[in-house]
N, C-alpha and C positions, 0 to 999 in steps of 0.2 A: 838352373838349379840353385836352390837357396843355400847360402853359406851358413852352416850351423856352428862353425868354430872360427874364432877370430885369431889368425896367426900371430898378431901382435900381442894378444893376451897370453897365448901359449908361451911365446918368447919371454914375456915379462915374468911369468911364474917359473919358467925353467931357470931364470937367473937367481931366484931366491930359494930354490929348492934346497941347497946345502945347509942353509940356516933355518929351515922350516921348524925343526924340533927345538930350537933355542927358545925357552920361555921369555927370554929378555930380548930376543931378536926381532926381525921385521914382522913376524906373525904373533907378536906379543898379545895384541888385543884378542885375536882368535883363540889363543890358549886360555885367556881369561874367560871368554864367553862360552867356550865349548861345553863345560859342565852344565851350564844353563840350557843349552841346546838339547843335550842328551836327556836331561830330566824332563824338559818339555816333551820331547818325543815319547818317552816312556810313560808319561801321564795319559797317553791315549791308547798305548798298546804295549804289552810286556815284551821286553827285548829277549828274554830267555826263550830260546828256540825259534825266535822269529826269523823269517827269511827277509833279509834287508838288502837294498841296493843303495849305495852311497854315491850320488852323481856329483862329479866335480870334487873328488875326494882329496885333492892336493896330496900332501905328504902323509895322509892317513890318520889325522888327529881324531876326527869323529868316528872313523871306521874302527880304530882300535878301541875307543871307549865303548862302542856298542858290542864289539866282539867280547870284551871283557865282561859285559853283562849277559853273555850267553847267546848273542845273536849269531846266526850264520850269515856272514857279510860278503857280498860281492861289491866291489868298489871300482869305479871308472873315472878316468881323467884323460884329458887331451895332451897333457904335459908329460913327455917321457922322462924328464929329469925328476919331476915330482914323484912319478911312479917308482923310479929307482930308489929314491929316498923312502918312500912308503914301504916298499918290499924289504929293504934292508932293516928298517926299524921294526917291522913286524917279526922278522927273523930274530932280531936281538931280544924282542919281547916274548918270543915263544908263542906267537899268535898265528892262527891260520885264517888268512883273509885272501879272497880270490881277486887280485888286482888285474884289471884289463885296460889297455890303452884304447879308449873308445869314447863315444858320446851318447847321450840319451837317444837321439834320433836314430842312430844305428842300431842300438840294442832293442828299441821298441819294436822292430820288425821281427826279431827272433825270440824275445822274452815278454811278449805282451801278457799282461795279467799274471805275471810270475811272482810278484813280491808282496809280502804282508805290508811292508813299510818301504817307502822310497823317500830318501832324504836328499835335499839339494840345498846345501848350506853355503852361504856367501858366494854363490856362483852365478845366479840368474842375471846379476848385474854386469856380468863379463861376456854375455853371449850377444851376437849381433841381431838375432831374431827371437826374443824372449817368448813371444806367443807360440812360436813353433816348438820351442823347447818345453814350454808348459804342456803342450799337446802330447809330446813324446813322454814326458814324465807321467802324465795321467794314464797313458796307455800301459805303462809298466806296472801300475798298481792293480792287484787283484780286486774283484768286487768285494766290497766290505773292508778293504785295506785302507791304509793311510798315506798321504803325501805330506811331508813336512818340509816347509820352505823357510829360509831366513835370508834377509836382504837388507838394504838400506832404503828408507823412505826418501822421496824426492821433495824435500822441504828446504827452506833457507837454513834452518837449524842444522839439518843433516849436511848441508854444504859446508857450513862453518866447522861442524864437528868432525865429520868423516873425511873431508878433504883438507881444509885450511889448517885445523888443529892437529889431526892425526898424522898428516903427511908433512907439514911445513913447520909446525911449532913443537909438537911432542916427538916427532920422528918415530911414531909407533909403526908406521908402515912406509915402504919406499915411495918417494914422490912419483906421482903418475899412476899409482895403483887404481884409483877410482876416477871414473868419468861421470860427473854429475848428471849429464844428459841421459845416462843409462839407468839411473835409479828409478825404482818402480814404487808407486803408491799401492797400498793394500787393495784399494778398489780396482786397480788395473790387474793385479794378480787374480783377484776374485773373478773379474769378468773374463779372464782367460781360462779359468778352471771350470766354471759352472757349465759351459757348453760341452765340456768333456766328461760330464757326469759326476763331478765332484761337488760336494756340499762343504762350505767353509764352516768348521766347528769352532775354531778359536783363533783369535789374533791377539798377540800381546807384544809389548815393547821390551827392549833390553836397554837399560839406562845406566850410564856411568855416574858413579857417586864419588866425586873428587875427594871429599873429606875422608872416605874409607879407601879410596884408590881401588875400587872394584866395581864390577857390574852386577846389577840386580834386575830381576823380571818385574815388569809393571803391566797392570791391566789397563792403565789409563794413558801413559805416555808413549805414543807410537811415532814421535817426531823424528827419531833417528833410526836406530836398528830395531827390527821387529821380526817376529817369527809367526808363522801361520800354519795351522793344521787343517787339512781337508780330507774328508772321507768319501771314498768312491761308493756310489750307490750300488746296491746288490742287484 
């Protein structure tokens, strides 16, 4: 049987769950990037009344943002500590989100074609068999619906930025968060999705601007963080 969840990755994220919602904590970069991810998602499909599945939801940052825009959100993660954090924060925020401890492969058997939008943000680089996960994610999208992915490109620039700088120089994320060998190129994601009946509609980069200390979207620079939108054929 193929292992679809890496226990070491679950342990890693369990350990940072308590500080997940601290905008200056170990998830600082994710807090900064999140609005760009949500805007990118909504540029393809309106979140108001959309049926959304957030895969690898962590402590619920993207899940809450989409719920605030009117989506009906189901969110899954393999980390029990992250889900405790997510559920508590949603309660504090007065939001209704269906949080489930699960993974895409498990849900694909019971919820095939059930969602208008499936998001998988900063997660695909943490699974042991990404092509199997892409297959499951694709199965969860309804015909005509959208899959939104975000991850880190496998380039020397990404190694320097996402691993060396972010983990060891700037201390944006805990050391050991990323494994460069698991980073995926856009072409690899595309080749995993097309056989599953999805067409790639857009790929764009997310670039850090040191002068302004913020991230911006870019249609040209995909060297580090990038996001991809794919639509399932009807």
